[in-house]
PyMOL Python script that loads the backbone (N, CA, C, O; Angstrom):
from pymol import cmd

cmd.read_pdbstr("""\
ATOM      1  N   MET A   1      -6.524  -9.093   8.119  1.00  0.00           N
ATOM      2  CA  MET A   1      -7.822  -9.556   7.696  1.00  0.00           C
ATOM      3  C   MET A   1      -7.494 -10.267   6.508  1.00  0.00           C
ATOM      4  O   MET A   1      -6.601  -9.812   5.792  1.00  0.00           O
ATOM      5  N   ASN A   2      -8.102 -11.348   6.183  1.00  0.00           N
ATOM      6  CA  ASN A   2      -8.133 -12.188   4.979  1.00  0.00           C
ATOM      7  C   ASN A   2      -9.023 -11.612   3.980  1.00  0.00           C
ATOM      8  O   ASN A   2     -10.219 -11.620   4.273  1.00  0.00           O
ATOM      9  N   PRO A   3      -8.625 -11.030   2.675  1.00  0.00           N
ATOM     10  CA  PRO A   3      -9.724 -10.441   2.028  1.00  0.00           C
ATOM     11  C   PRO A   3     -10.268 -11.436   1.090  1.00  0.00           C
ATOM     12  O   PRO A   3     -10.690 -11.055  -0.002  1.00  0.00           O
ATOM     13  N   SER A   4     -10.297 -12.740   1.440  1.00  0.00           N
ATOM     14  CA  SER A   4     -10.970 -13.793   0.873  1.00  0.00           C
ATOM     15  C   SER A   4     -12.772 -13.851   1.149  1.00  0.00           C
ATOM     16  O   SER A   4     -13.540 -14.703   0.702  1.00  0.00           O
ATOM     17  N   GLY A   5     -13.063 -12.844   1.888  1.00  0.00           N
ATOM     18  CA  GLY A   5     -14.565 -12.678   2.428  1.00  0.00           C
ATOM     19  C   GLY A   5     -14.802 -13.409   3.658  1.00  0.00           C
ATOM     20  O   GLY A   5     -15.959 -13.397   4.080  1.00  0.00           O
ATOM     21  N   ASP A   6     -13.863 -14.086   4.353  1.00  0.00           N
ATOM     22  CA  ASP A   6     -14.182 -14.663   5.543  1.00  0.00           C
ATOM     23  C   ASP A   6     -14.736 -13.586   6.519  1.00  0.00           C
ATOM     24  O   ASP A   6     -14.026 -12.589   6.651  1.00  0.00           O
ATOM     25  N   SER A   7     -15.693 -13.628   7.098  1.00  0.00           N
ATOM     26  CA  SER A   7     -16.325 -12.475   7.908  1.00  0.00           C
ATOM     27  C   SER A   7     -16.055 -12.872   9.524  1.00  0.00           C
ATOM     28  O   SER A   7     -16.643 -12.244  10.406  1.00  0.00           O
ATOM     29  N   THR A   8     -15.093 -13.995   9.850  1.00  0.00           N
ATOM     30  CA  THR A   8     -15.020 -14.186  11.266  1.00  0.00           C
ATOM     31  C   THR A   8     -13.850 -13.483  11.864  1.00  0.00           C
ATOM     32  O   THR A   8     -13.276 -13.968  12.839  1.00  0.00           O
ATOM     33  N   HIS A   9     -13.462 -12.334  11.308  1.00  0.00           N
ATOM     34  CA  HIS A   9     -12.460 -11.418  12.025  1.00  0.00           C
ATOM     35  C   HIS A   9     -13.102 -10.511  12.891  1.00  0.00           C
ATOM     36  O   HIS A   9     -14.327 -10.413  12.961  1.00  0.00           O
ATOM     37  N   PHE A  10     -12.235  -9.788  13.608  1.00  0.00           N
ATOM     38  CA  PHE A  10     -12.668  -8.746  14.485  1.00  0.00           C
ATOM     39  C   PHE A  10     -12.741  -7.484  13.689  1.00  0.00           C
ATOM     40  O   PHE A  10     -11.914  -7.144  12.843  1.00  0.00           O
ATOM     41  N   SER A  11     -13.860  -6.790  14.059  1.00  0.00           N
ATOM     42  CA  SER A  11     -14.278  -5.452  13.427  1.00  0.00           C
ATOM     43  C   SER A  11     -14.486  -4.443  14.477  1.00  0.00           C
ATOM     44  O   SER A  11     -14.762  -4.718  15.645  1.00  0.00           O
ATOM     45  N   LEU A  12     -14.325  -3.156  13.956  1.00  0.00           N
ATOM     46  CA  LEU A  12     -14.691  -2.152  14.678  1.00  0.00           C
ATOM     47  C   LEU A  12     -15.897  -1.251  14.260  1.00  0.00           C
ATOM     48  O   LEU A  12     -16.210  -0.154  14.720  1.00  0.00           O
ATOM     49  N   CYS A  13     -16.482  -1.966  13.299  1.00  0.00           N
ATOM     50  CA  CYS A  13     -17.689  -1.321  12.653  1.00  0.00           C
ATOM     51  C   CYS A  13     -18.877  -1.036  13.661  1.00  0.00           C
ATOM     52  O   CYS A  13     -19.397  -1.990  14.238  1.00  0.00           O
ATOM     53  N   VAL A  14     -19.256   0.078  13.853  1.00  0.00           N
ATOM     54  CA  VAL A  14     -20.174   0.435  14.690  1.00  0.00           C
ATOM     55  C   VAL A  14     -21.529  -0.006  14.066  1.00  0.00           C
ATOM     56  O   VAL A  14     -22.396  -0.392  14.850  1.00  0.00           O
ATOM     57  N   PHE A  15     -21.768   0.010  12.872  1.00  0.00           N
ATOM     58  CA  PHE A  15     -23.025  -0.647  12.168  1.00  0.00           C
ATOM     59  C   PHE A  15     -23.327  -2.138  12.505  1.00  0.00           C
ATOM     60  O   PHE A  15     -24.420  -2.633  12.778  1.00  0.00           O
ATOM     61  N   LYS A  16     -22.135  -2.728  12.427  1.00  0.00           N
ATOM     62  CA  LYS A  16     -22.306  -4.239  12.751  1.00  0.00           C
ATOM     63  C   LYS A  16     -22.664  -4.551  14.231  1.00  0.00           C
ATOM     64  O   LYS A  16     -23.335  -5.526  14.568  1.00  0.00           O
ATOM     65  N   TYR A  17     -22.142  -3.617  15.089  1.00  0.00           N
ATOM     66  CA  TYR A  17     -22.537  -3.717  16.425  1.00  0.00           C
ATOM     67  C   TYR A  17     -23.893  -3.529  16.814  1.00  0.00           C
ATOM     68  O   TYR A  17     -24.414  -4.263  17.653  1.00  0.00           O
ATOM     69  N   VAL A  18     -24.575  -2.477  16.192  1.00  0.00           N
ATOM     70  CA  VAL A  18     -25.748  -2.078  16.581  1.00  0.00           C
ATOM     71  C   VAL A  18     -26.615  -3.130  15.921  1.00  0.00           C
ATOM     72  O   VAL A  18     -27.744  -3.247  16.398  1.00  0.00           O
ATOM     73  N   GLY A  19     -26.272  -3.953  14.860  1.00  0.00           N
ATOM     74  CA  GLY A  19     -27.075  -4.854  14.242  1.00  0.00           C
ATOM     75  C   GLY A  19     -27.455  -4.636  12.937  1.00  0.00           C
ATOM     76  O   GLY A  19     -28.097  -5.526  12.380  1.00  0.00           O
ATOM     77  N   VAL A  20     -27.172  -3.578  12.312  1.00  0.00           N
ATOM     78  CA  VAL A  20     -27.382  -3.094  10.857  1.00  0.00           C
ATOM     79  C   VAL A  20     -26.447  -4.129   9.946  1.00  0.00           C
ATOM     80  O   VAL A  20     -25.265  -4.294  10.248  1.00  0.00           O
ATOM     81  N   ASP A  21     -27.026  -4.789   8.857  1.00  0.00           N
ATOM     82  CA  ASP A  21     -26.480  -5.484   8.102  1.00  0.00           C
ATOM     83  C   ASP A  21     -25.485  -4.920   7.049  1.00  0.00           C
ATOM     84  O   ASP A  21     -24.463  -5.487   6.662  1.00  0.00           O
ATOM     85  N   TRP A  22     -25.956  -3.702   6.647  1.00  0.00           N
ATOM     86  CA  TRP A  22     -25.263  -2.968   5.495  1.00  0.00           C
ATOM     87  C   TRP A  22     -24.515  -1.766   6.048  1.00  0.00           C
ATOM     88  O   TRP A  22     -25.102  -0.933   6.739  1.00  0.00           O
ATOM     89  N   CYS A  23     -23.353  -1.678   5.780  1.00  0.00           N
ATOM     90  CA  CYS A  23     -22.526  -0.450   6.392  1.00  0.00           C
ATOM     91  C   CYS A  23     -21.736   0.112   4.916  1.00  0.00           C
ATOM     92  O   CYS A  23     -21.131  -0.562   4.082  1.00  0.00           O
ATOM     93  N   PRO A  24     -21.974   1.489   4.947  1.00  0.00           N
ATOM     94  CA  PRO A  24     -21.151   1.921   3.656  1.00  0.00           C
ATOM     95  C   PRO A  24     -19.500   1.778   3.782  1.00  0.00           C
ATOM     96  O   PRO A  24     -18.867   1.896   2.733  1.00  0.00           O
ATOM     97  N   GLY A  25     -19.053   1.625   4.538  1.00  0.00           N
ATOM     98  CA  GLY A  25     -17.653   1.523   4.645  1.00  0.00           C
ATOM     99  C   GLY A  25     -16.932  -0.066   4.660  1.00  0.00           C
ATOM    100  O   GLY A  25     -15.778  -0.336   4.325  1.00  0.00           O
ATOM    101  N   CYS A  26     -17.778  -0.821   5.056  1.00  0.00           N
ATOM    102  CA  CYS A  26     -17.507  -2.229   5.075  1.00  0.00           C
ATOM    103  C   CYS A  26     -17.010  -2.877   3.907  1.00  0.00           C
ATOM    104  O   CYS A  26     -17.814  -2.870   2.974  1.00  0.00           O
ATOM    105  N   GLY A  27     -15.891  -3.450   3.682  1.00  0.00           N
ATOM    106  CA  GLY A  27     -15.532  -3.974   2.391  1.00  0.00           C
ATOM    107  C   GLY A  27     -14.605  -3.226   1.446  1.00  0.00           C
ATOM    108  O   GLY A  27     -14.002  -3.698   0.482  1.00  0.00           O
ATOM    109  N   ILE A  28     -14.601  -2.006   1.884  1.00  0.00           N
ATOM    110  CA  ILE A  28     -13.796  -1.025   0.867  1.00  0.00           C
ATOM    111  C   ILE A  28     -12.324  -1.410   0.734  1.00  0.00           C
ATOM    112  O   ILE A  28     -11.716  -1.600  -0.319  1.00  0.00           O
ATOM    113  N   GLY A  29     -11.785  -1.506   2.172  1.00  0.00           N
ATOM    114  CA  GLY A  29     -10.284  -2.194   2.288  1.00  0.00           C
ATOM    115  C   GLY A  29     -10.080  -3.420   1.313  1.00  0.00           C
ATOM    116  O   GLY A  29      -9.132  -3.415   0.527  1.00  0.00           O
ATOM    117  N   HIS A  30     -10.867  -4.347   1.361  1.00  0.00           N
ATOM    118  CA  HIS A  30     -10.987  -5.595   0.679  1.00  0.00           C
ATOM    119  C   HIS A  30     -11.062  -5.115  -0.738  1.00  0.00           C
ATOM    120  O   HIS A  30     -10.206  -5.518  -1.526  1.00  0.00           O
ATOM    121  N   SER A  31     -11.976  -4.316  -1.132  1.00  0.00           N
ATOM    122  CA  SER A  31     -12.121  -3.925  -2.554  1.00  0.00           C
ATOM    123  C   SER A  31     -10.829  -3.232  -3.110  1.00  0.00           C
ATOM    124  O   SER A  31     -10.470  -3.415  -4.273  1.00  0.00           O
ATOM    125  N   ILE A  32     -10.260  -2.564  -2.383  1.00  0.00           N
ATOM    126  CA  ILE A  32      -9.021  -1.693  -2.989  1.00  0.00           C
ATOM    127  C   ILE A  32      -7.967  -2.702  -3.146  1.00  0.00           C
ATOM    128  O   ILE A  32      -7.211  -2.736  -4.118  1.00  0.00           O
ATOM    129  N   HIS A  33      -7.930  -3.752  -1.887  1.00  0.00           N
ATOM    130  CA  HIS A  33      -6.781  -4.647  -2.225  1.00  0.00           C
ATOM    131  C   HIS A  33      -7.088  -5.462  -3.471  1.00  0.00           C
ATOM    132  O   HIS A  33      -6.107  -5.630  -4.196  1.00  0.00           O
ATOM    133  N   HIS A  34      -8.312  -6.048  -3.916  1.00  0.00           N
ATOM    134  CA  HIS A  34      -8.561  -6.853  -5.077  1.00  0.00           C
ATOM    135  C   HIS A  34      -8.317  -5.870  -6.367  1.00  0.00           C
ATOM    136  O   HIS A  34      -7.894  -6.277  -7.449  1.00  0.00           O
ATOM    137  N   ALA A  35      -8.609  -4.690  -6.113  1.00  0.00           N
ATOM    138  CA  ALA A  35      -8.440  -3.676  -7.370  1.00  0.00           C
ATOM    139  C   ALA A  35      -7.014  -3.435  -7.687  1.00  0.00           C
ATOM    140  O   ALA A  35      -6.666  -3.100  -8.819  1.00  0.00           O
ATOM    141  N   LEU A  36      -6.252  -3.585  -6.791  1.00  0.00           N
ATOM    142  CA  LEU A  36      -4.793  -3.253  -6.932  1.00  0.00           C
ATOM    143  C   LEU A  36      -4.096  -4.455  -7.401  1.00  0.00           C
ATOM    144  O   LEU A  36      -3.007  -4.373  -7.969  1.00  0.00           O
ATOM    145  N   HIS A  37      -4.738  -5.656  -7.163  1.00  0.00           N
ATOM    146  CA  HIS A  37      -4.069  -6.942  -7.620  1.00  0.00           C
ATOM    147  C   HIS A  37      -4.802  -7.303  -8.922  1.00  0.00           C
ATOM    148  O   HIS A  37      -4.595  -8.409  -9.420  1.00  0.00           O
ATOM    149  N   GLY A  38      -5.651  -6.429  -9.503  1.00  0.00           N
ATOM    150  CA  GLY A  38      -6.320  -6.781 -10.872  1.00  0.00           C
ATOM    151  C   GLY A  38      -7.478  -7.686 -10.865  1.00  0.00           C
ATOM    152  O   GLY A  38      -7.905  -8.225 -11.886  1.00  0.00           O
ATOM    153  N   ASP A  39      -8.022  -7.856  -9.585  1.00  0.00           N
ATOM    154  CA  ASP A  39      -9.222  -8.722  -9.486  1.00  0.00           C
ATOM    155  C   ASP A  39     -10.396  -7.701  -9.467  1.00  0.00           C
ATOM    156  O   ASP A  39     -10.824  -7.186  -8.434  1.00  0.00           O
ATOM    157  N   PHE A  40     -10.883  -7.459 -10.747  1.00  0.00           N
ATOM    158  CA  PHE A  40     -11.927  -6.178 -10.564  1.00  0.00           C
ATOM    159  C   PHE A  40     -13.327  -6.807 -10.272  1.00  0.00           C
ATOM    160  O   PHE A  40     -14.132  -6.107  -9.659  1.00  0.00           O
ATOM    161  N   ILE A  41     -13.671  -8.007 -10.637  1.00  0.00           N
ATOM    162  CA  ILE A  41     -14.970  -8.640 -10.349  1.00  0.00           C
ATOM    163  C   ILE A  41     -14.972  -8.787  -8.896  1.00  0.00           C
ATOM    164  O   ILE A  41     -15.982  -8.453  -8.278  1.00  0.00           O
ATOM    165  N   ASP A  42     -13.787  -9.325  -8.182  1.00  0.00           N
ATOM    166  CA  ASP A  42     -13.978  -9.542  -6.783  1.00  0.00           C
ATOM    167  C   ASP A  42     -14.020  -8.161  -6.119  1.00  0.00           C
ATOM    168  O   ASP A  42     -14.644  -8.036  -5.065  1.00  0.00           O
ATOM    169  N   SER A  43     -13.313  -6.988  -6.744  1.00  0.00           N
ATOM    170  CA  SER A  43     -13.198  -5.856  -6.040  1.00  0.00           C
ATOM    171  C   SER A  43     -14.709  -5.005  -6.098  1.00  0.00           C
ATOM    172  O   SER A  43     -15.051  -4.228  -5.206  1.00  0.00           O
ATOM    173  N   LEU A  44     -15.455  -5.274  -7.197  1.00  0.00           N
ATOM    174  CA  LEU A  44     -16.836  -5.025  -7.350  1.00  0.00           C
ATOM    175  C   LEU A  44     -17.707  -5.690  -6.261  1.00  0.00           C
ATOM    176  O   LEU A  44     -18.491  -5.053  -5.558  1.00  0.00           O
ATOM    177  N   GLU A  45     -17.541  -6.792  -6.192  1.00  0.00           N
ATOM    178  CA  GLU A  45     -18.275  -7.703  -5.135  1.00  0.00           C
ATOM    179  C   GLU A  45     -18.091  -7.328  -3.818  1.00  0.00           C
ATOM    180  O   GLU A  45     -19.061  -7.453  -3.069  1.00  0.00           O
ATOM    181  N   ALA A  46     -16.845  -6.806  -3.283  1.00  0.00           N
ATOM    182  CA  ALA A  46     -16.527  -6.429  -2.022  1.00  0.00           C
ATOM    183  C   ALA A  46     -16.960  -5.092  -1.495  1.00  0.00           C
ATOM    184  O   ALA A  46     -17.158  -4.854  -0.304  1.00  0.00           O
ATOM    185  N   HIS A  47     -17.100  -4.178  -2.557  1.00  0.00           N
ATOM    186  CA  HIS A  47     -17.593  -2.736  -2.463  1.00  0.00           C
ATOM    187  C   HIS A  47     -17.584  -2.103  -3.887  1.00  0.00           C
ATOM    188  O   HIS A  47     -16.570  -2.128  -4.585  1.00  0.00           O
ATOM    189  N   PRO A  48     -18.802  -1.512  -4.304  1.00  0.00           N
ATOM    190  CA  PRO A  48     -18.745  -1.036  -5.563  1.00  0.00           C
ATOM    191  C   PRO A  48     -17.913   0.159  -5.680  1.00  0.00           C
ATOM    192  O   PRO A  48     -17.783   0.552  -6.839  1.00  0.00           O
ATOM    193  N   LEU A  49     -17.374   0.771  -4.864  1.00  0.00           N
ATOM    194  CA  LEU A  49     -16.669   2.021  -4.964  1.00  0.00           C
ATOM    195  C   LEU A  49     -15.191   1.865  -4.689  1.00  0.00           C
ATOM    196  O   LEU A  49     -14.416   2.810  -4.537  1.00  0.00           O
ATOM    197  N   GLY A  50     -14.877   0.595  -4.640  1.00  0.00           N
ATOM    198  CA  GLY A  50     -13.371   0.192  -4.528  1.00  0.00           C
ATOM    199  C   GLY A  50     -12.354   0.769  -5.440  1.00  0.00           C
ATOM    200  O   GLY A  50     -11.359   1.391  -5.070  1.00  0.00           O
ATOM    201  N   ILE A  51     -12.770   0.446  -6.960  1.00  0.00           N
ATOM    202  CA  ILE A  51     -11.940   0.732  -8.129  1.00  0.00           C
ATOM    203  C   ILE A  51     -11.997   2.297  -8.115  1.00  0.00           C
ATOM    204  O   ILE A  51     -10.931   2.861  -8.363  1.00  0.00           O
ATOM    205  N   PHE A  52     -13.004   3.016  -7.879  1.00  0.00           N
ATOM    206  CA  PHE A  52     -13.072   4.475  -7.930  1.00  0.00           C
ATOM    207  C   PHE A  52     -12.203   5.035  -6.863  1.00  0.00           C
ATOM    208  O   PHE A  52     -11.571   6.069  -7.080  1.00  0.00           O
ATOM    209  N   ALA A  53     -12.128   4.369  -5.639  1.00  0.00           N
ATOM    210  CA  ALA A  53     -11.135   4.800  -4.483  1.00  0.00           C
ATOM    211  C   ALA A  53      -9.751   4.622  -5.082  1.00  0.00           C
ATOM    212  O   ALA A  53      -8.937   5.522  -4.879  1.00  0.00           O
ATOM    213  N   VAL A  54      -9.444   3.716  -5.695  1.00  0.00           N
ATOM    214  CA  VAL A  54      -8.021   3.273  -6.216  1.00  0.00           C
ATOM    215  C   VAL A  54      -7.669   4.489  -7.178  1.00  0.00           C
ATOM    216  O   VAL A  54      -6.554   4.997  -7.066  1.00  0.00           O
ATOM    217  N   ILE A  55      -8.397   4.888  -7.940  1.00  0.00           N
ATOM    218  CA  ILE A  55      -8.277   6.011  -8.788  1.00  0.00           C
ATOM    219  C   ILE A  55      -7.973   7.149  -8.342  1.00  0.00           C
ATOM    220  O   ILE A  55      -7.000   7.824  -8.678  1.00  0.00           O
ATOM    221  N   ILE A  56      -8.991   7.477  -7.376  1.00  0.00           N
ATOM    222  CA  ILE A  56      -8.758   8.932  -6.487  1.00  0.00           C
ATOM    223  C   ILE A  56      -7.533   8.878  -5.889  1.00  0.00           C
ATOM    224  O   ILE A  56      -6.704   9.769  -6.075  1.00  0.00           O
ATOM    225  N   LEU A  57      -7.289   7.759  -5.063  1.00  0.00           N
ATOM    226  CA  LEU A  57      -5.820   7.509  -4.455  1.00  0.00           C
ATOM    227  C   LEU A  57      -4.748   7.838  -5.168  1.00  0.00           C
ATOM    228  O   LEU A  57      -3.878   8.607  -4.760  1.00  0.00           O
ATOM    229  N   SER A  58      -4.746   7.172  -6.474  1.00  0.00           N
ATOM    230  CA  SER A  58      -3.568   7.043  -7.156  1.00  0.00           C
ATOM    231  C   SER A  58      -3.320   8.535  -7.684  1.00  0.00           C
ATOM    232  O   SER A  58      -2.224   9.092  -7.617  1.00  0.00           O
ATOM    233  N   PHE A  59      -4.506   9.122  -8.230  1.00  0.00           N
ATOM    234  CA  PHE A  59      -4.312  10.514  -8.773  1.00  0.00           C
ATOM    235  C   PHE A  59      -3.820  11.614  -7.523  1.00  0.00           C
ATOM    236  O   PHE A  59      -3.068  12.573  -7.689  1.00  0.00           O
ATOM    237  N   ARG A  60      -4.343  11.270  -6.478  1.00  0.00           N
ATOM    238  CA  ARG A  60      -3.881  12.028  -5.283  1.00  0.00           C
ATOM    239  C   ARG A  60      -2.283  11.944  -5.100  1.00  0.00           C
ATOM    240  O   ARG A  60      -1.629  12.981  -4.991  1.00  0.00           O
ATOM    241  N   ILE A  61      -1.747  10.821  -5.072  1.00  0.00           N
ATOM    242  CA  ILE A  61      -0.481  10.428  -4.871  1.00  0.00           C
ATOM    243  C   ILE A  61       0.386  11.005  -5.903  1.00  0.00           C
ATOM    244  O   ILE A  61       1.432  11.553  -5.554  1.00  0.00           O
ATOM    245  N   ILE A  62       0.001  10.923  -7.347  1.00  0.00           N
ATOM    246  CA  ILE A  62       0.812  11.547  -8.340  1.00  0.00           C
ATOM    247  C   ILE A  62       0.696  12.996  -8.207  1.00  0.00           C
ATOM    248  O   ILE A  62       1.743  13.607  -8.419  1.00  0.00           O
ATOM    249  N   LYS A  63      -0.300  13.667  -7.914  1.00  0.00           N
ATOM    250  CA  LYS A  63      -0.475  15.247  -7.695  1.00  0.00           C
ATOM    251  C   LYS A  63       0.556  15.560  -6.621  1.00  0.00           C
ATOM    252  O   LYS A  63       1.509  16.303  -6.857  1.00  0.00           O
ATOM    253  N   LEU A  64       0.369  15.023  -5.515  1.00  0.00           N
ATOM    254  CA  LEU A  64       1.485  15.301  -4.411  1.00  0.00           C
ATOM    255  C   LEU A  64       2.859  15.140  -4.697  1.00  0.00           C
ATOM    256  O   LEU A  64       3.772  15.889  -4.350  1.00  0.00           O
ATOM    257  N   THR A  65       2.935  14.018  -5.414  1.00  0.00           N
ATOM    258  CA  THR A  65       4.640  13.796  -5.869  1.00  0.00           C
ATOM    259  C   THR A  65       4.994  14.967  -6.912  1.00  0.00           C
ATOM    260  O   THR A  65       6.112  15.481  -6.881  1.00  0.00           O
ATOM    261  N   ALA A  66       4.163  15.317  -7.700  1.00  0.00           N
ATOM    262  CA  ALA A  66       4.479  16.448  -8.809  1.00  0.00           C
ATOM    263  C   ALA A  66       4.649  17.690  -8.281  1.00  0.00           C
ATOM    264  O   ALA A  66       5.487  18.460  -8.751  1.00  0.00           O
ATOM    265  N   ASN A  67       3.851  18.020  -7.223  1.00  0.00           N
ATOM    266  CA  ASN A  67       3.940  19.248  -6.280  1.00  0.00           C
ATOM    267  C   ASN A  67       5.209  19.468  -5.611  1.00  0.00           C
ATOM    268  O   ASN A  67       5.829  20.532  -5.595  1.00  0.00           O
ATOM    269  N   HIS A  68       5.604  18.182  -4.961  1.00  0.00           N
ATOM    270  CA  HIS A  68       6.887  18.258  -4.384  1.00  0.00           C
ATOM    271  C   HIS A  68       8.020  18.325  -5.195  1.00  0.00           C
ATOM    272  O   HIS A  68       9.009  18.936  -4.792  1.00  0.00           O
ATOM    273  N   PHE A  69       8.007  17.826  -6.186  1.00  0.00           N
ATOM    274  CA  PHE A  69       9.473  17.908  -7.175  1.00  0.00           C
ATOM    275  C   PHE A  69       9.210  19.214  -7.877  1.00  0.00           C
ATOM    276  O   PHE A  69      10.196  19.741  -8.392  1.00  0.00           O
ATOM    277  N   LYS A  70       8.132  19.785  -7.980  1.00  0.00           N
ATOM    278  CA  LYS A  70       7.916  21.151  -8.608  1.00  0.00           C
ATOM    279  C   LYS A  70       8.539  22.230  -7.562  1.00  0.00           C
ATOM    280  O   LYS A  70       9.117  23.244  -7.952  1.00  0.00           O
ATOM    281  N   SER A  71       8.377  21.935  -6.323  1.00  0.00           N
ATOM    282  CA  SER A  71       8.657  23.046  -5.165  1.00  0.00           C
ATOM    283  C   SER A  71      10.140  22.709  -4.856  1.00  0.00           C
ATOM    284  O   SER A  71      10.917  23.662  -4.812  1.00  0.00           O
ATOM    285  N   TYR A  72      10.564  21.598  -4.661  1.00  0.00           N
ATOM    286  CA  TYR A  72      11.985  21.262  -4.072  1.00  0.00           C
ATOM    287  C   TYR A  72      12.847  20.666  -5.029  1.00  0.00           C
ATOM    288  O   TYR A  72      14.017  20.531  -4.671  1.00  0.00           O
ATOM    289  N   GLY A  73      12.536  20.282  -6.151  1.00  0.00           N
ATOM    290  CA  GLY A  73      13.325  19.577  -7.282  1.00  0.00           C
ATOM    291  C   GLY A  73      13.754  18.172  -6.808  1.00  0.00           C
ATOM    292  O   GLY A  73      13.358  17.701  -5.742  1.00  0.00           O
ATOM    293  N   PRO A  74      14.523  17.576  -7.591  1.00  0.00           N
ATOM    294  CA  PRO A  74      15.106  16.101  -7.135  1.00  0.00           C
ATOM    295  C   PRO A  74      16.001  16.285  -6.071  1.00  0.00           C
ATOM    296  O   PRO A  74      16.770  17.246  -6.039  1.00  0.00           O
ATOM    297  N   SER A  75      15.951  15.395  -5.168  1.00  0.00           N
ATOM    298  CA  SER A  75      17.114  15.517  -4.023  1.00  0.00           C
ATOM    299  C   SER A  75      17.881  14.510  -4.169  1.00  0.00           C
ATOM    300  O   SER A  75      17.559  13.398  -3.750  1.00  0.00           O
ATOM    301  N   TYR A  76      19.114  14.771  -4.842  1.00  0.00           N
ATOM    302  CA  TYR A  76      20.303  13.743  -5.009  1.00  0.00           C
ATOM    303  C   TYR A  76      21.254  13.645  -4.034  1.00  0.00           C
ATOM    304  O   TYR A  76      22.183  12.847  -4.156  1.00  0.00           O
TER     305      TYR A  76
END
""", "prot")
cmd.dss("prot")
cmd.show_as("cartoon", "prot")
cmd.util.cbc("prot")
cmd.orient("prot")
């Protein structure tokens, strides 16, 4: 899907099929994409929680990596 905001793509959103205009999850992927590329304004426009999601996901990746190296050590 193109993160430029074009809404002509295929969607699996149940809310969209029922006819509800607002969905709590629609746009989060685009928002994360924009945040990872440094486009914070576009990220906030796509979904207000996208930047927060990037922070949480980054923290989780760092935590899991640290636990792995603490348990097994570096594998050379």
